[in-house]
BATOR-674884 format. One line per 10 residues: number of its first residue (from 1); their letters; for each residue x, y, z of N, C-alpha, C. Coordinates in nm, 3 decimals, decimal comma. Layout:
NUM) a) X:Y:Z:X:Y:Z:X:Y:Z | ...
***
This chain:
1) xxxxxxxxxx) 10,340:11,670:11,562:10,398:11,796:11,605:10,497:11,842:11,500 | 10,496:11,971:11,471:10,590:12,028:11,376:10,649:12,153:11,440 | 10,781:12,170:11,428:10,851:12,282:11,490:10,905:12,372:11,380 | 10,879:12,503:11,390:10,932:12,599:11,293:11,066:12,651:11,345 | 11,166:12,650:11,258:11,300:12,698:11,294:11,314:12,846:11,261 | 11,408:12,914:11,327:11,433:13,056:11,300:11,472:13,080:11,155 | 11,544:12,984:11,096:11,591:12,998:10,959:11,478:12,984:10,856 | 11,358:12,949:10,903:11,244:12,938:10,813:11,208:12,796:10,776 | 11,286:12,698:10,820:11,256:12,558:10,791:11,164:12,497:10,895 | 11,131:12,372:10,875:11,044:12,299:10,967:11,106:12,165:11,003
11) xxxxxxxxxx) 11,073:12,116:11,121:11,116:11,983:11,166:10,989:11,906:11,201 | 10,977:11,784:11,147:10,860:11,700:11,173:10,905:11,556:11,192 | 10,827:11,475:11,265:10,861:11,334:11,280:10,864:11,265:11,143 | 10,964:11,182:11,119:10,984:11,121:10,988:10,865:11,035:10,945 | 10,806:10,958:11,037:10,694:10,870:11,001:10,576:10,951:10,949 | 10,541:11,057:11,021:10,428:11,141:10,981:10,458:11,214:10,850 | 10,582:11,262:10,835:10,621:11,333:10,714:10,606:11,243:10,593 | 10,657:11,120:10,603:10,649:11,026:10,490:10,504:10,993:10,456 | 10,421:10,977:10,558:10,279:10,945:10,536:10,210:11,059:10,459 | 10,232:11,181:10,502:10,169:11,297:10,438:10,229:11,320:10,300
21) xxxxxxxxxx) 10,361:11,306:10,286:10,426:11,325:10,156:10,372:11,225:10,054 | 10,349:11,103:10,096:10,295:11,000:10,006:10,157:11,041:9,956 | 10,073:11,093:10,045:9,937:11,136:10,006:9,943:11,252:9,908 | 10,032:11,349:9,934:10,045:11,465:9,846:10,092:11,423:9,708 | 10,195:11,338:9,702:10,252:11,301:9,574:10,158:11,213:9,492 | 10,072:11,138:9,557:9,975:11,057:9,483:9,871:11,146:9,415 | 9,846:11,264:9,469:9,750:11,356:9,410:9,812:11,455:9,313 | 9,945:11,453:9,302:10,015:11,549:9,217:10,026:11,496:9,074 | 10,026:11,586:8,978:10,038:11,552:8,836:10,156:11,629:8,778 | 10,214:11,573:8,670:10,328:11,638:8,606:10,317:11,619:8,455
31) xxxxxxxxxx) 10,342:11,725:8,380:10,346:11,713:8,235:10,471:11,636:8,195 | 10,462:11,556:8,091:10,576:11,477:8,045:10,694:11,569:8,013 | 10,809:11,541:8,073:10,930:11,619:8,048:10,944:11,744:8,134 | 10,844:11,777:8,213:10,850:11,897:8,297:10,923:11,868:8,427 | 10,993:11,968:8,479:11,062:11,954:8,608:10,968:11,985:8,723 | 10,851:12,042:8,693:10,759:12,085:8,798:10,637:11,993:8,808 | 10,589:11,976:8,929:10,468:11,901:8,959:10,360:12,000:8,997 | 10,233:11,959:8,987:10,122:12,044:9,026:10,027:11,965:9,115 | 9,989:12,025:9,226:9,890:11,966:9,316:9,778:12,069:9,331 | 9,651:12,025:9,324:9,539:12,121:9,330:9,539:12,211:9,454
41) xxxxxxxxxx) 9,585:12,161:9,568:9,584:12,243:9,690:9,716:12,317:9,714 | 9,827:12,264:9,663:9,958:12,324:9,689:10,009:12,411:9,576 | 9,961:12,388:9,455:10,010:12,461:9,339:10,131:12,393:9,280 | 10,216:12,470:9,215:10,333:12,416:9,145:10,449:12,398:9,242 | 10,518:12,284:9,230:10,636:12,262:9,314:10,734:12,173:9,241 | 10,859:12,176:9,285:10,963:12,094:9,225:11,003:11,988:9,327 | 11,015:11,864:9,279:11,043:11,753:9,370:11,183:11,700:9,344 | 11,254:11,672:9,453:11,382:11,602:9,441:11,365:11,469:9,512 | 11,415:11,362:9,456:11,392:11,230:9,513:11,270:11,168:9,449 | 11,210:11,071:9,515:11,094:11,003:9,461:10,984:10,993:9,563
51) xxx) 10,886:10,911:9,533:10,776:10,889:9,626:10,826:10,805:9,742 | 10,808:10,851:9,865:10,856:10,775:9,982:10,791:10,638:9,991 | 10,866:10,540:10,036:10,815:10,402:10,048:10,748:10,381:10,181
***
């Protein structure tokens, strides 16, 4: 379940979020030295933090 907030954000259960985030980041690629990542389905995005454990 995911809830959309009035401010435009989303709230999701942490376990499910980490599971999906791990799958997305494993499919993402980044050019050496670039601040941006690219995923074929999501496009370009910027990541803060690392791959969830």
